[in-house]
N, C-alpha and C positions, 0 to 999 in steps of 0.2 A: 615476145608475146607476154603481156602482163599476166600476173597470177589471177586465177579465177577461184572464188570460194565455192565450196560444195553447195549444191542447191538446198534451200531450206525446205523442211517438210511442209506440205500443203494439205489442209484438212479436206476430206472427201465431202461432197455436197450432201446435205441431208436428204433422205428419201422420204416420200409420203408414208404415213403409217399404214396405209392400205396395201402397199407393195414393198416388202422388205428388199433391201439391196445387199450386195456383197460387201463385207467389211473392207474399208480402205486399208491398204498396206502402209506400214510405217516407212518413211523415207530412210534409206541406208546412208549412214554417215561413214565416209571412207577417207583413208589417209593418202590416197593416190595423188601425188603432186603433178602439175603440168610439166611435161618434158621440155617445153620451150624455154623455161627459165634457165636451164643449164644442160644443153644437149650433150656437152662433152662428158658429163657424168654417166651417160647411158651408152656410149659407144665410141667408135673411132673409125677413121677412114685410112685404109692401107695406101701405100704409095701407088699401088696399081689401080686404086679407085674402089676396091672392095670395101663395103660398109659392114662393120661388125656391131652386133648388139651384145652388151654385157649382161649376163644373167647369173643367178646363183650357181648354175651348173657350168658356167664358162661362157666363152664367146660363141656366137653363131652368125654366119653371114646372112644378111637380109637383103642385099642388093648391091648396086654399083653406082658410083657417082663420078662422072667425067665432065660435068657441065660447068664446074667452077671450083672455087676454093673448098678445101675439106670442111671448113666451118659452115659454109653454106649448105653442104650436103647433110651435115649433122642436123642443122636447123630444119632442113626440108623433111627429113625422116621423123624429127621430133614433132613437127607440126602435124604430120599424119597420125602420130600417136595421140596428140591432143585432140584431133578430130574424132578419133575413136572414143576418147575419154568424154568428150562433150556429148557424143551420141548416147553413151551409156548414162550420163548424168541426166540428160533430157528424158530418156526412157524411164529412169527411176523416178524423176519428178512427176511425169504424167501418171505413172502407175500409182504413186503415193497419193496423188490428188484425185484419183478415180477418173481421170480424163482419157484413159486409154482402155481399149477392149483387152481384157486380161489375156486371152488366148493369143492375140496378135503380139502383145508385149512379151509373152513367154517365148514365142518363136523368134522374135527379134533378139532377145537376150541370149537365147541359145546360139543363134547364128554368129553374134559378136563373140561369144565365148569360144565356140568351136573353131572360128577362123583366127583366133588370137595366136595360136601356135605357129602359123605360117605367115603372119602379118609382117609386112615390110615396114616396121616402125621402130623408133627409138624411144624408150621410156620405161617406166616401172611396170613391166609386163606381168610380173608376179602379183603386184598389188592390184592391177587392173583385172587379172584373172580371178582373184579373190572377190573383188567387187562384183564382177559379172556372175560368179557362183552364187553370191548372196542375192543378186538381182533375179537370177533364175528361180531360187527358192521363193523369193517374194512373189514373183509372177505365178508360180505354181500355187502358192497359197491363195492368190487372187482368183485364179481359175477355179479352185475348189470352192472358194467363197461365193463366186458367181453361180456355180452349179447349185450350191446350197440355197442361195437366194432365189434362184429359179424354182427350185423345189418348194421353198417356203411360199413363193408367190403363187405357184400352182395350188398348193394346199389351201392358201388363203382364198384364192379365187373359187375353188370348189366349195369351201366353207360358206362363202358369201352367197353363192348360188343355191346352196342347200337352205340357207336362211330365207332367201327369197321364195324358194319353193314351199318351205314350211309356212311362211306368211300367206302365200297364195292359197294354200290348203286350208288354213284357218279361216281366211275370208270366205272361201267357197262354202265352208261348213257352218259358220257361225254368224257372220255379219248380217245385219238387217239395214245398215246404212248404205243403201244401194248406190247413190251417187258418189259418195266418198269412196266406197269400195271400187266402183268402176274406174274412178280417177286413179286410185292406188294401183290397180292392175296395169293401167297405162304407164305409170311411173316405174313399176317393177320391170315391165318389158323394156323400157328405155335404158334402165340401168343394166339389165341383163345383157343387152347388146354391147355394152362397153367393157364387159369383163372378158378378158382374154387369158390365154396361157393354159387352157385345160385340154387334155387329150380328147379326141373326138368321141370315143365310146362313152366316157364319163359325161361329157357335155350333152350327148344325145339322151342319156338316161335322165339327167336332171331336167332337160327341156320337156321330156314327156311328162314328168311330174307337174311341172308348171302348166303345161298345156291342158292336162286333164283337169287340174284345179280351175283354170279359167273357164273351161267348158261347163263344169259343174256349177260354177257361180252363175254363168249366163242362163243355164236352165232353171236354177232356183229363182233367179230374179224374174224371169219370164213368168214362172208359176205364181210368184208373189203378185205381180201386177194383174194377172188374170183374176186372182182372188180379190184384189182391190177393186176391180171393176164390178164384181158381184156385190161387194160390200157397199159400194157407192149407190148401186141401184136400190139396195135395202134402205140405206140412209135417206135417199130421196123420198121413198114411200113414207117413212116414219116422220120426216120433217113436214111433209104435206099435211099429215094428220095434226101435227102440233100447230101449224099455221091456221088451220080451220078452227081449232079451239081458241087460239089467241084472238082471232078476229071476232069470235062470238062473245068474248069477255070485254071487248074494247069499250062498251057503253055501260058496264056495270057500275053501280054506286055502292056496292059492298066493299068499301075501300080496303079494309084489313085483309079479308079473305082473298079478294081478287089480287091484291099485291103479292100475297104469299103464293097464290097459284101461278102468277107470272114468274115468280122466282123459281118455282119448281119446273115450270115449262122451260126456262132457260137451262136448268140443270139437265133436263131431258134432251134439249136441243144439242148440248155439247156431247152428251153420251151417245147420241145417234150417229156420230161420225160425219164425215164429209161426203157430200154427193159430188157429181161432176161440177166444175167450177161455175159454169154459166147458170146451171139449174140451182146450185147452192146459193149463189148471189141473189137470184130472183126470189127464192123462198125467204131468204133472210130479210130482204127489203119488205116483204109482206108482213113477216113476223114483227119486225121492228116498228113498222107503221102502226100496227094494231096496239102494240105495247105503248108507244108514244101517245096514241090517242087517249088511252085510259089514264096515263099519268098526267097528261095535260089537263084533262077534265078534273082530276083529283086536285091538282095544283090550284085550279081556279076556285074550287070550293074552300081550300085552305087559305086563300088569299086574305080573307077577312081576319082570320086569327093572326096571320103574319103581319097585317097592318097594325093590329093591336100591339104586338111585340115590337114593331118598329117604332110606334109612338112611345112605348116604355123606354126604348133605347135612346130616343131623342131627349126624353126627360133626364135620363141619366147623363147624357152628354152635357146638358145644361148644368147639372149638379157638378160635373167634373170641371166645367169652365169656372163655376163659382169657387170650387175648391182650389183650383190652380191659382186663383187670385187672392187667396187668404193672406193677410198681412200678419207676419209673426212678430211684429214689434210689440204687440200686446199679447203675451202668451195666453192669458185667461180667455180673452176674446177669441183668439185663434182656436183654442181647444173647444170652446163652446160652439163656434161656427162649424168646426169639423164634426162634432157630435150631432148637430142639427142635420148636416148633410148626410151622415150615416143613417139617421132615422128616415129621412126622406128617400134615401137610396133603397132601403128595404121596402118602403111603401110603394115604390114605383112599379114593382112587379117584374115579371120575366121579360127577357129580351130574346131576339133570334139567337139560336145556338151558336152560329158562327161569330157573333159579336161578344159572347160572354167573356172569353179570355181577354180580348182586347180591352173591354171596359174595366174589368177587374184589375188588369195590370196597370191601367192609367190611375185608378183610384189608389192602388197600393203605392204607386210612385209618388202621388201627392202626399199620402200619409208619411212615407219615408222622408220626403223633403221637409215637411212641417216638423216632424220629430227631430230631424237633424238640425234644422234651424233653431228650434227651441233649445235643444241641448247645447248648441254652440253659443247662443245668446246667454243661456243660464251660466255656462262656464266662464264667459267673458265678463258678465255684468253683475252677478250675484255673489257678494263676498260672504254671505251668511249661508254657507253650504250646509252646515249641520241642521240649521232650522228648516231649510228647504227639504232636506232628506226626511225630517220628521213630518213635514207637511205632506210629502208624497206618500209616506207610509200611512198617514191618516186617511188620505184619499183612497188608497188601495183598500184599506179596511172598510171604509164607508161603502164603496161599491160592492165589495164582497158581501157586506151585510145586506145591502139592497137586493143582491142576487139571491141570497139565501131566503129572504122574505118573499121575493117574487116566486121562487120555486115552491115554497111552502104554500103559497096562495094558488098555485097551479098556473101562474102566468109565465109560460115558457119564454115567450117573446121578450118580455121585460127582463127576465132573468138572464137571457143570452146577451141582451144589450148591456146590462150591468156587468156581466162577466167580461165582456169585451172591453168595456171601459176600465175595469179593474186590471185587466191584462196590460192595457196601454199604460196605465199609471204604474204598474209594476215594472214595466220596461224603463220608464223614466226614473223610477226609484233606483233600479239597478245602475243606471247611468250616473245618477247623483251619488250613489255610494262609491262608485269607482272614482269619481272626482274627489270625494272625501279621502279616499285611500291615497290618491296621488298628492 
């Protein structure tokens, strides 16, 4: 029989965090050799066929061999020892891996150990006895561990049901989210049914807590919806009053006051709460129709003003088209054209509110493009940078003087235009000065 290595330790499978398991025993490493490698070492066969086992305490007869040569008899009894050794090794491996019920493993280990003294086998009986003693201790530890794990599992199961009962009690006493809480009670009940391992008395006490909480929630929810029905009836009455007033205002021409009143009516409508859905929807349609009639009428009156603003916007669009086509090859002409466009832009007047930003952004983009083009051309084509800087500085001073005179004369519009032109020249001056520095 070929030699067999001792079984390697096998890790116990991980247990879920919710259910603690017994700790896996460590595999026992033993020096017990297989007897089949050298049966003669462990015994002998007398001429009369009696088979003797050698032990530390001397020889003892274990059986008789009459079926063949003595060597065959020794090999036979050695194989029987190796069978016991294999059984012990497999038992140790399963116990270490957690694949065997600890109590069953303990009983098997004890039976092997207790029967070893009378076993008709040849081999290292003393070594196997020590191995089985260690295996019994290992199995006892596993049994104790399993008992501890069961207690821990029971404790954890009780703790979890207590948590669920406490949650149910909080929902019963505090929540106003009725649908969510109702769904949560169903989920708690489903989880409750999956939790096992609690003694009957404790389980019944916890169930009573959960059941009382669920009943209290159902009573409170029923009372809430009864109150809600009463509130909806009150809301319907209030909204009918608001609808009557809204309809009476639908043909008013006092635009400001009526618009403000409709705004307040909307606030009152929201504060009234909800009636039954069908009644609430019908009342809302009446309220909205009256409101829309008023604002449609007001919009028609304002259309003439809007048309004027639209015309102003059209003129500004034409100015933008003109500005976008300015040729910057002649800087002076380009700047003059841009100033003319600025003057006409201010004279064009107001535009619709929703167009203001769009138009202003387009004009600003044109100004930025022209300024960048002029700066680029100036940097590329004008070698007399210092003279140009002096020219820009003079123009800044010129416009600042004009602005000061206009303000002194009370002409705010011309003063602002001159200040704007001075600011533009000041930017060009700053650019030119940077070029000089470079």
